[in-house]
C-alpha positions in Angstrom: 39.5 12.6 14.4 42.9 13.7 15.4 45.9 12.4 13.5 48.2 10.1 15.5 51.8 11.2 16.2 54.5 9.6 14.2 56.9 9.3 17.1 57.4 5.5 16.8 57.9 4.3 13.3 57.7 0.6 14.5 54.2 0.9 16.0 51.4 1.2 13.5 49.0 3.8 15.0 46.1 2.3 13.0 46.6 -1.3 14.0 43.1 -1.5 15.5 41.5 -0.1 12.3 40.3 -3.0 10.2 42.2 -3.9 7.1 40.9 -2.1 4.0 40.8 -5.4 2.1 37.7 -6.5 4.1 34.4 -6.3 2.3 33.1 -3.4 4.4 35.9 -1.1 3.1 36.3 -0.1 -0.5 39.9 -0.1 -1.5 41.4 1.1 -4.7 39.7 -1.5 -6.8 36.9 0.0 -9.0 34.6 -3.0 -8.6 34.7 -2.8 -4.8 34.1 1.0 -4.9 31.2 0.6 -7.3 29.6 -2.1 -5.2 30.0 0.0 -2.1 28.3 3.0 -3.8 25.6 0.8 -5.3 24.9 -0.9 -1.9 24.6 2.4 -0.2 22.3 3.9 -2.8 20.1 0.8 -2.9 19.8 0.5 0.9 18.9 4.3 1.2 16.3 4.0 -1.6 14.7 0.7 -0.4 14.2 2.3 3.0 12.3 5.2 1.5 8.5 5.6 1.6 8.4 5.5 -2.2 10.0 2.1 -2.3 7.6 0.9 0.3 4.7 2.2 -1.7 5.9 0.5 -4.8 6.2 -2.8 -2.9 2.7 -2.4 -1.6 1.5 -1.6 -5.2 3.1 -4.7 -6.5 1.5 -6.9 -3.9 -1.9 -5.3 -4.4 -1.6 -5.8 -8.2 -0.6 -9.4 -7.7 -3.6 -10.0 -5.4 -6.0 -8.3 -7.8 -4.7 -10.5 -10.7 -5.4 -13.6 -8.6 -9.0 -14.1 -9.7 -8.1 -13.3 -13.3 -5.4 -16.1 -13.3 -7.7 -18.3 -11.3 -5.2 -18.4 -8.4 -3.1 -20.7 -10.5 0.3 -22.2 -9.6 2.0 -19.9 -12.0 0.3 -16.9 -10.3 1.7 -18.0 -7.0 5.1 -18.8 -8.4 5.5 -15.3 -9.7 5.3 -13.7 -6.3 7.2 -16.5 -4.6 10.1 -16.3 -7.1 10.1 -12.5 -7.1 10.2 -12.1 -3.4 12.9 -14.9 -3.0 15.2 -13.3 -5.5 14.8 -9.8 -4.0 15.3 -11.0 -0.5 18.4 -13.0 -1.4 20.0 -10.0 -3.1 19.0 -7.5 -0.5 20.7 -9.6 2.2 24.1 -8.9 0.7 23.4 -5.2 0.0 22.1 -4.5 3.5 25.0 -6.4 5.0 27.5 -4.3 3.1 26.0 -1.1 4.4 25.7 -2.5 7.9 29.4 -3.5 7.9 30.4 0.0 6.9 28.0 1.7 9.4 29.3 -0.6 12.1 32.9 0.4 11.4 32.0 4.1 11.3 30.3 3.8 14.7 33.3 1.9 16.2 35.7 4.6 14.9 33.5 7.4 16.4 33.3 5.6 19.7 37.0 5.0 19.7 37.6 8.7 19.1 35.4 9.6 22.0 37.1 7.1 24.3 40.5 8.3 23.2 39.5 12.0 23.7 38.2 11.4 27.3 41.0 11.3 29.8 38.9 9.4 32.4 37.8 6.8 29.9 39.5 3.4 29.7 41.4 3.5 26.4 41.9 -0.2 26.7 38.4 -0.6 25.3 39.4 0.7 21.9 39.2 -2.3 19.6 37.4 -4.4 22.2 34.8 -5.5 19.6 37.3 -8.2 18.3 37.4 -10.3 21.5 35.2 -13.3 21.9 31.7 -13.1 23.4 32.7 -14.8 26.7 35.3 -12.1 27.3 32.9 -9.3 26.4 30.4 -10.7 29.0 33.2 -11.0 31.6 34.2 -7.3 31.0 30.6 -6.2 31.0 30.0 -7.9 34.3 33.1 -6.2 35.7 31.7 -2.8 34.6 28.4 -3.6 36.1 30.1 -4.3 39.5 32.0 -1.1 39.2 28.8 0.8 38.4 27.1 -0.6 41.5 29.9 0.8 43.7 29.7 4.1 41.7 33.4 4.5 41.7 36.6 3.0 40.4 39.3 2.3 42.9 42.8 1.8 41.7 43.0 -1.9 42.3 39.6 -2.4 40.6 40.7 -0.4 37.6 44.0 -2.4 37.3 42.1 -5.7 37.6 39.6 -4.5 34.9 42.5 -3.4 32.6 44.2 -6.8 33.1 41.0 -8.6 32.1 40.6 -6.4 29.0 44.3 -6.8 28.0 44.0 -10.6 28.4 40.9 -10.7 26.3 42.5 -8.6 23.5 45.7 -10.6 23.4 43.8 -13.9 23.0 43.4 -15.1 19.3 40.0 -14.0 18.0 37.3 -16.6 18.6 39.2 -18.2 21.5 37.8 -18.0 25.0 39.8 -18.1 28.2 39.6 -21.9 28.7 40.7 -22.6 25.1 43.8 -20.4 25.2 45.2 -21.9 28.4 
């Protein structure tokens, strides 16, 4: 990714890059960095064939032990409790990795949009607008695609829609901000 020029000291060139204090970004704090590393390692490992094999082995062992324990309530409680705890913890670990991956993809796409002169650079940071505005912009692009070309007035109308969407407070749709 190219480094932004420092021509204007008042304008932060990274204003669309999310704040590093968000959970998806490890800052200088050692606990945050450790959690990020741990979450990445666990999600990589749990997605492996070995982890899947171990999980299948645990389930088969539990099922085989059913007749030995006479399919008791305690036998059922073991698997229910175990799977509940693992699922609960994995939600947070997977979400951490997903947040980081999502930001990486957005940054890569932003770089591609910024590098392509014909692309609409107004779309950089568009993921922060509300869903209603995203749908409106998507419909505008679908209409443009049907015509297979972008005329000057269509492009300026689309840029106006995008700018309005980005300037609205996050979570507010067009009807709420008026």
